[in-house]
C-alpha positions in Angstrom: -39.5 29.4 -20.3 -37.2 27.1 -18.4 -37.9 25.9 -14.9 -34.5 25.5 -13.4 -34.0 22.9 -10.6 -30.7 22.7 -8.7 -30.8 19.1 -7.4 -28.0 19.8 -4.9 -29.9 22.5 -3.1 -33.4 21.8 -4.1 -33.8 25.4 -5.4 -36.4 26.0 -8.2 -36.7 29.1 -10.3 -37.7 30.3 -13.7 -35.4 31.6 -16.5 -36.7 33.1 -19.7 -40.0 34.3 -18.2 -40.6 36.4 -21.3 -40.0 33.5 -23.7 -43.3 31.9 -24.7 -41.9 29.7 -27.5 -40.9 26.7 -25.4 -41.2 25.2 -21.9 -38.7 22.8 -20.3 -37.4 21.8 -17.0 -33.7 21.9 -16.6 -32.4 19.6 -13.8 -28.9 20.6 -12.8 -26.9 17.6 -11.5 -23.3 16.7 -11.2 -23.7 13.7 -13.4 -26.2 14.5 -16.2 -25.2 11.5 -18.3 -25.9 9.1 -15.4 -29.6 9.9 -14.6 -31.0 7.2 -12.3 -34.0 6.7 -10.1 -32.4 8.6 -7.3 -31.8 11.7 -9.5 -35.4 11.5 -10.7 -36.7 11.2 -7.2 -34.6 14.3 -6.1 -36.1 16.3 -9.0 -39.6 15.2 -8.1 -39.0 16.1 -4.5 -37.7 19.6 -5.4 -40.6 20.4 -7.7 -43.1 19.2 -5.2 -41.5 21.0 -2.3 -41.6 24.3 -4.3 -45.2 23.7 -5.3 -43.9 23.7 -8.9 -45.2 20.3 -10.1 -44.3 16.7 -10.3 -42.8 14.0 -12.5 -45.1 11.7 -14.4 -44.5 8.0 -15.2 -43.0 8.9 -18.5 -40.3 11.1 -16.9 -41.8 14.4 -18.0 -42.6 17.2 -15.6 -46.1 18.4 -15.1 -46.2 22.1 -14.1 -49.5 23.7 -13.0 -50.1 26.9 -14.9 -50.6 28.8 -11.6 -47.1 27.6 -10.5 -45.6 28.9 -13.8 -47.3 32.2 -13.2 -45.9 32.4 -9.6 -42.4 31.5 -10.8 -42.7 34.2 -13.5 -43.8 36.8 -10.9 -40.8 35.9 -8.8 -38.4 36.0 -11.8 -39.7 39.3 -13.0 -39.5 40.8 -9.5 -35.8 39.6 -9.4 -35.3 41.6 -12.6 -37.0 44.6 -11.0 -40.0 44.3 -13.3 -43.7 43.3 -13.1 -45.8 41.1 -15.3 -48.1 43.2 -17.4 -51.2 42.7 -19.5 -49.0 41.8 -22.5 -47.3 39.1 -20.5 -50.6 37.7 -19.4 -51.9 37.7 -23.0 -48.7 35.9 -24.3 -48.9 33.4 -21.5 -52.5 32.6 -22.2 -51.5 32.2 -25.9 -48.8 29.7 -24.9 -51.2 27.7 -22.8 -53.8 27.7 -25.6 -51.2 26.3 -28.0 -50.1 23.7 -25.4 -53.7 22.7 -24.9 -54.3 22.4 -28.6 -51.2 20.1 -28.8 -52.4 17.9 -26.0 -49.7 19.1 -23.6 -52.1 20.1 -20.8 -53.7 17.7 -18.4 -57.4 17.9 -17.3 -56.2 19.5 -14.1 -54.4 22.3 -16.0 -50.8 21.0 -15.6 -48.6 21.6 -18.6 -46.3 18.8 -19.7 -42.6 19.8 -20.0 -39.6 17.8 -21.1 -36.8 17.4 -18.6 -33.3 18.2 -19.7 -30.5 17.0 -17.5 -27.6 19.4 -17.3 -24.3 20.0 -15.5 -24.6 21.7 -12.1 
């Protein structure tokens, strides 16, 4: 799963909603090689405005599992599909793995690496 964030427009959406092997946040910016405090603040603001998480002090994203589920519902709907029991079981398995690896906070937010990409 990849939480996509367009920093120019503040849009947040999910790609790969059926991929349970990884989780990342992809921040699209016009200058991915020049990430600065302003870009990080824009990313944090976009995630927070969408109710999709926040940026921690290490620069990783923290995405509540309920927010991931909501983004997945929207993405599946955009594809003309619905999430089924199989999706839910795979999602729970992904969260269990993340929890066993120490990637889930006490409040249920999943840690995701931020990748800075061209807009």
